[in-house]
LUMVO-538403 format. One record per residue: x, y, z of N, C-alpha, C in turn; residue number from 0; residue in three letters. Coordinates in nm, 3 decimals. Atoms other than C-alpha are relative to their C-alpha. Last residue first. Layout:
LUMVO-538403
n.X:n.Y:n.Z:ca.X:ca.Y:ca.Z:c.X:c.Y:c.Z:lumse:pami
X:Y:Z:X:Y:Z:X:Y:Z:NUM:ALA
...
***
This chain:
LUMVO-538403
n.X:n.Y:n.Z:ca.X:ca.Y:ca.Z:c.X:c.Y:c.Z:lumse:pami
0.004:-0.057:0.134:-0.861:0.602:0.025:0.005:0.151:0.006:85:UNK
-0.136:-0.006:0.054:-0.749:0.494:0.370:0.004:0.060:-0.140:84:UNK
-0.067:-0.117:-0.054:-1.088:0.587:0.517:0.144:0.012:-0.050:83:UNK
0.045:-0.121:0.071:-1.257:0.340:0.281:0.071:0.126:0.053:82:UNK
-0.109:-0.068:0.067:-1.045:0.052:0.415:-0.039:0.130:-0.069:81:UNK
-0.131:0.020:-0.064:-1.339:-0.167:0.502:0.107:0.069:-0.082:80:UNK
-0.011:-0.092:-0.112:-1.658:-0.012:0.364:0.136:-0.012:0.070:79:UNK
-0.050:0.074:-0.116:-1.617:-0.189:0.030:0.023:0.099:0.113:78:UNK
0.121:0.043:-0.070:-1.833:-0.006:-0.226:0.038:-0.079:0.124:77:UNK
0.012:0.141:-0.029:-1.521:0.178:-0.331:-0.133:-0.028:0.068:76:UNK
0.110:0.035:-0.090:-1.440:0.510:-0.486:-0.003:-0.150:0.020:75:UNK
0.015:-0.099:-0.106:-1.160:0.692:-0.667:-0.113:-0.029:0.096:74:UNK
0.138:-0.048:-0.003:-1.206:0.484:-0.981:-0.022:0.108:0.105:73:UNK
0.035:-0.060:0.129:-0.833:0.440:-1.046:-0.138:0.063:0.001:72:UNK
-0.086:-0.117:0.017:-0.745:0.388:-0.680:-0.033:0.070:-0.131:71:UNK
0.051:-0.110:-0.084:-1.048:0.164:-0.630:0.087:0.124:-0.010:70:UNK
0.130:-0.049:0.046:-0.952:-0.050:-0.932:-0.051:0.116:0.085:69:UNK
-0.023:-0.080:0.121:-0.584:-0.080:-0.841:-0.131:0.061:-0.047:68:UNK
-0.059:-0.127:-0.044:-0.686:-0.195:-0.492:0.027:0.090:-0.119:67:UNK
0.104:-0.075:-0.071:-0.917:-0.464:-0.629:0.051:0.137:0.043:66:UNK
0.086:-0.065:0.100:-0.654:-0.576:-0.883:-0.110:0.081:0.066:65:UNK
0.142:0.024:-0.028:-0.412:-0.641:-0.597:-0.085:0.074:-0.103:64:UNK
0.038:0.130:0.054:-0.044:-0.673:-0.696:-0.146:-0.038:0.028:63:UNK
0.089:0.065:-0.096:0.034:-0.304:-0.660:-0.046:-0.131:-0.061:62:UNK
0.055:0.128:0.044:0.321:-0.133:-0.837:-0.080:-0.061:0.114:61:UNK
-0.001:0.110:-0.095:0.400:0.233:-0.782:-0.070:-0.122:-0.057:60:UNK
0.072:0.109:0.063:0.511:0.516:-1.006:0.003:-0.114:0.101:59:UNK
-0.045:0.138:-0.015:0.613:0.834:-0.829:-0.085:-0.094:-0.084:58:UNK
0.059:0.073:0.113:0.600:1.210:-0.874:0.055:-0.142:0.007:57:UNK
0.135:-0.055:0.018:0.659:1.414:-0.557:-0.073:-0.064:-0.118:56:UNK
0.057:0.030:0.132:0.967:1.237:-0.421:-0.143:0.051:-0.009:55:UNK
-0.004:-0.114:0.090:1.137:1.408:-0.127:-0.057:-0.024:-0.139:54:UNK
-0.128:0.002:0.072:1.229:1.104:0.082:0.010:0.111:-0.104:53:UNK
-0.107:-0.033:-0.096:0.945:1.186:0.323:0.137:0.003:-0.066:52:UNK
0.012:-0.143:-0.031:0.703:1.192:0.027:0.112:0.043:0.096:51:UNK
-0.046:-0.074:0.118:0.822:0.850:-0.095:-0.002:0.150:0.026:50:UNK
-0.146:0.011:0.004:0.782:0.712:0.257:0.056:0.078:-0.118:49:UNK
-0.054:-0.083:-0.109:0.426:0.845:0.279:0.153:-0.003:0.000:48:UNK
0.007:-0.139:0.045:0.348:0.697:-0.064:0.051:0.096:0.107:47:UNK
-0.098:-0.020:0.106:0.472:0.358:0.049:0.002:0.143:-0.051:46:UNK
-0.132:-0.010:-0.063:0.277:0.382:0.375:0.111:0.020:-0.104:45:UNK
-0.010:-0.124:-0.078:-0.044:0.460:0.187:0.139:0.016:0.061:44:UNK
-0.004:-0.114:0.092:0.004:0.187:-0.074:0.021:0.130:0.077:43:UNK
-0.127:0.006:0.070:0.088:-0.076:0.187:0.018:0.116:-0.096:42:UNK
-0.101:-0.051:-0.093:-0.207:0.033:0.402:0.138:0.000:-0.066:41:UNK
0.015:-0.146:-0.003:-0.432:-0.018:0.099:0.100:0.063:0.094:40:UNK
-0.056:-0.053:0.126:-0.293:-0.371:0.057:-0.010:0.152:-0.004:39:UNK
-0.146:0.010:-0.013:-0.363:-0.447:0.425:0.068:0.054:-0.125:38:UNK
-0.044:-0.112:-0.085:-0.719:-0.316:0.380:0.152:-0.002:0.018:37:UNK
0.024:-0.124:0.073:-0.779:-0.553:0.087:0.052:0.120:0.080:36:UNK
-0.112:-0.012:0.095:-0.622:-0.846:0.277:-0.012:0.130:-0.080:35:UNK
0.011:0.081:0.121:-0.876:-0.786:0.555:0.126:0.018:-0.086:34:UNK
0.072:-0.063:0.111:-0.794:-0.651:0.899:-0.006:-0.096:-0.117:33:UNK
0.100:0.087:0.062:-0.649:-0.743:1.238:-0.077:0.079:-0.107:32:UNK
0.098:0.054:-0.095:-0.331:-0.559:1.329:-0.097:-0.089:-0.076:31:UNK
0.127:-0.072:0.008:-0.129:-0.334:1.101:-0.098:-0.044:0.107:30:UNK
0.102:0.089:-0.054:0.234:-0.431:1.163:-0.130:0.081:0.003:29:UNK
0.092:-0.049:-0.102:0.446:-0.215:0.936:-0.095:-0.111:0.043:28:UNK
0.082:0.114:-0.041:0.750:-0.272:0.717:-0.086:0.049:0.115:27:UNK
0.079:-0.006:-0.122:0.934:-0.001:0.527:-0.068:-0.133:0.025:26:UNK
0.098:0.106:-0.015:1.191:0.056:0.256:-0.075:0.017:0.132:25:UNK
0.064:0.004:-0.131:1.438:0.302:0.114:-0.101:-0.112:0.006:24:UNK
-0.007:-0.133:-0.061:1.649:0.398:-0.186:-0.062:0.003:0.139:23:UNK
0.083:-0.015:-0.120:1.730:0.055:-0.334:0.022:0.138:0.062:22:UNK
-0.080:-0.017:-0.121:1.887:0.082:-0.683:-0.094:0.030:0.118:21:UNK
0.024:0.110:-0.093:1.660:-0.055:-0.956:0.078:0.009:0.129:20:UNK
-0.096:0.107:0.029:1.798:0.167:-1.233:-0.018:-0.120:0.093:19:UNK
0.027:0.053:0.134:1.491:0.395:-1.233:0.098:-0.110:-0.041:18:UNK
-0.010:-0.100:0.107:1.527:0.443:-0.856:-0.022:-0.069:-0.135:17:UNK
-0.121:0.014:0.082:1.398:0.198:-0.600:0.001:0.112:-0.103:16:UNK
-0.008:-0.104:0.102:1.151:0.235:-0.314:0.134:-0.016:-0.070:15:UNK
-0.130:-0.061:0.025:1.064:-0.069:-0.109:-0.014:0.110:-0.105:14:UNK
-0.033:-0.040:0.136:0.753:-0.208:0.048:0.139:0.058:-0.010:13:UNK
-0.138:-0.038:0.017:0.586:-0.352:0.351:0.026:0.037:-0.144:12:UNK
-0.030:-0.048:0.134:0.250:-0.438:0.493:0.147:0.039:-0.005:11:UNK
-0.111:-0.092:0.007:0.114:-0.628:0.787:0.019:0.047:-0.143:10:UNK
-0.048:-0.040:0.132:-0.185:-0.830:0.892:0.119:0.094:0.013:9:UNK
-0.106:-0.100:-0.010:-0.312:-1.022:1.192:0.060:0.025:-0.138:8:UNK
-0.099:0.027:-0.104:-0.625:-1.216:1.101:0.104:0.111:0.001:7:UNK
0.010:-0.120:-0.086:-0.945:-1.164:0.903:0.091:-0.021:0.120:6:UNK
0.135:-0.016:-0.054:-0.847:-1.417:0.637:-0.010:0.132:0.074:5:UNK
0.065:0.129:0.026:-0.471:-1.454:0.603:-0.137:0.006:0.065:4:UNK
0.097:0.037:-0.102:-0.317:-1.110:0.567:-0.057:-0.136:-0.037:3:UNK
0.017:0.144:-0.018:-0.038:-0.950:0.368:-0.092:-0.027:0.118:2:UNK
0.066:0.033:-0.125:-0.001:-0.605:0.220:-0.018:-0.149:0.009:1:UNK
0.080:0.120:-0.001:0.242:-0.494:-0.046:-0.061:-0.018:0.138:0:UNK
***
């Protein structure tokens, strides 16, 4: 998940659980100044990086931003902010 209020200091964080809901790892990251959209993208990227470091190659992730889900599914964005994270 990413969090930001306007164009202010943002952060992201997430957890990895197994199929039974058991906690396997987590992360929190200070991002700096960015949009909520970019903070959400950082959350996805950092979550996938953590999953990779833990040895997972096939994962299911939940994102609460419909905008982020759309750009991940479509593979493109008209929003310049965060484009390098895609």
